[in-house]
DOLUMPA-471804 format. One record per residue (C-alpha): x negated, y negated, z. Coordinates in steps of 0.05 Angstrom, whole numbers, plus 5000, padded with zeros to 4 digits. Each point is the difference from the previous one (the first is absolute). Example, Ala and Ser with C-alpha at 12.3 -4.5 7.8 and 13.67 -1.06 7.14 Angstrom:
BEGIN
475450905156
497349314987
//
This chain:
BEGIN
388337155150
493549705024
503549375025
505250435036
494350395033
496949345024
506849765026
500650645040
493049895030
496650524957
493850004956
501849844928
493950394976
503550635026
505649924948
499150484943
504949994942
499050654960
499950044925
507249974975
503849974934
506249614978
503750664996
499150055076
504949425006
505350404963
498750615044
500349585064
506549674977
503250664982
497950325066
502649425041
506649964962
501150735018
498249855073
505349454999
505250514979
500649784927
502850574957
495050334954
503949804937
499749275021
492550045015
498950324932
504049454967
496049465036
493650334973
503250104931
498150735009
503550604970
499650665037
504850525027
505749535018
500049624934
497350524951
503750514958
507550025000
500749535060
495949484963
504150074936
506749905034
498349545058
498549314971
501049625065
494349505012
500549955077
499049254998
503649845065
496750585036
493149804973
501049295026
502050265069
494050485001
495049474979
502849505051
499050535054
492950124976
498849255000
502449955072
495450575021
494049704965
501449325032
500450325069
493350354988
496449374977
502749495049
//
């Protein structure tokens, strides 16, 4: 971020990266998958998370792994990340 600030003619000392946790990466990924239109059940599967869409009776009967959908979702997230960092 500091080098990007310098490239843009700014002062690198003005870049402040707040305290963050690894869990913030999961939250950011989940939020952005939703912004890309990825269905909630696919986002939950990417995160290996069980909640409303995969808990209870739905979770007992629906054993689908969403592999193709997860690949598509993660490729879209990859493209967005690349566009933000290039």
